[in-house]
C-alpha positions, 0 to 999 in steps of 0.5 A, a space after each residue: 499500500 502506498 505510503 499516506 504520510 511521511 512526517 520526519 522529526 529530528 530530535 537531537 537529544 544527546 546523551 540520553 540513555 533508555 528509560 523505559 523506552 528507546 533512545 531518541 537521540 536519532 529520531 524519525 516518525 514514519 507512520 505506515 497505514 495499510 489498507 486491506 480486507 479483514 474479518 470483523 463482526 460484519 464479515 470480511 470488510 475493507 479496513 485501515 490499520 497502523 502500528 502505534 509504538 511505545 504507548 500502552 493499549 490502555 492509554 490508546 483505548 482511552 485516547 481513542 474514546 476521547 478522539 471519537 467523542 469529539 465527533 458526537 459519538 461514543 466508542 463502546 467495547 462489545 465483549 461479544 464481537 471484541 470490537 469498539 463501536 461508534 455509532 453515527 459518528 460525524 466526520 464531516 471531512 469523510 462524509 456529510 452523513 453519519 459513519 459507524 466506526 468499528 475498531 480493534 486494538 491488537 497488542 504485540 509487546 510494546 506495539 499495538 495495532 489499530 484497526 479501523 473500519 468505517 461503514 458509510 452506510 452504503 459500503 465500507 470506506 475503501 480507496 478503490 471505491 471512495 478515493 477522495 473520501 478515503 484520503 480524509 479517512 486516512 488522515 483521520 487515522 493518521 492524526 490520531 496516530 500522531 497524537 499517540 506519538 506525541 504522547 509517546 515522546 512527551 512520556 519519554 520527556 517526562 522520564 528524562 526530566 525525572 532522570 535529570 532531577 535525580 542526576 541533579 539530586 545526586 550531584 547536590 548530594 555530592 557537593 554536600 559531602 564534599 563540603 562536609 569533608 572540606 570542613 572536616 579537613 579544616 578541623 583536622 588541619 586546625 588539630 594538626 596545627 595545634 598538635 604541632 605547637 604542643 610538639 614544639 613545647 614538649 620538645 623545648 621542655 625535653 631539652 630542659 628536662 635533658 639538662 636537669 637529668 644531666 645535672 642530676 647525674 652529675 650530682 649523683 656521681 659526685 655524691 658516689 665519689 664522696 661515699 667512696 672517699 669515706 670508705 677508702 679512709 676507713 
């Protein structure tokens, strides 16, 4: 099938590491819309499908319901047919009459395939039977897919902002630790300086004490000599 829309966005997000989604340092968005007959509750009917990456099935479901609601209808889940059904949707770009929109979401890993059938009343929308209307139908689906891509990128941005906050908090803690260590070093330097002064005082006192010891030794030696002299006189 032909490529309906090529939308390339260059986001130069250097240094990013995956945070739950792929790295967006080199980014391109190129939605590929497929058209084919697929089985649904009304039989084998022409459908349009597209792959949506990086957004959960639950988020896509909520967004699709809101998207359809903007066209004066509600997308309701049918447990029996396993389809979402929006009755009498008003999509004037496609048709002046209301349209019944059937859809399915098929999940595969981190990818979800959105399948859409549009019942115009006299047949299901197709490029070969309704070429002009189909262009608007394709644009209708592409617009939704682009909204989901914006959501995916926005989620990634929030994750990277959280990561940046964590890095800043880590840096703040490191600087706090550094400041505490620098204060400790200043305290240690003061204590070292005080210890050096005390050593100098002790060294000075040791010199005095050594002199006193030498004098005491000399005096003691003199006393011994006196005692020896007395003993010799006997």
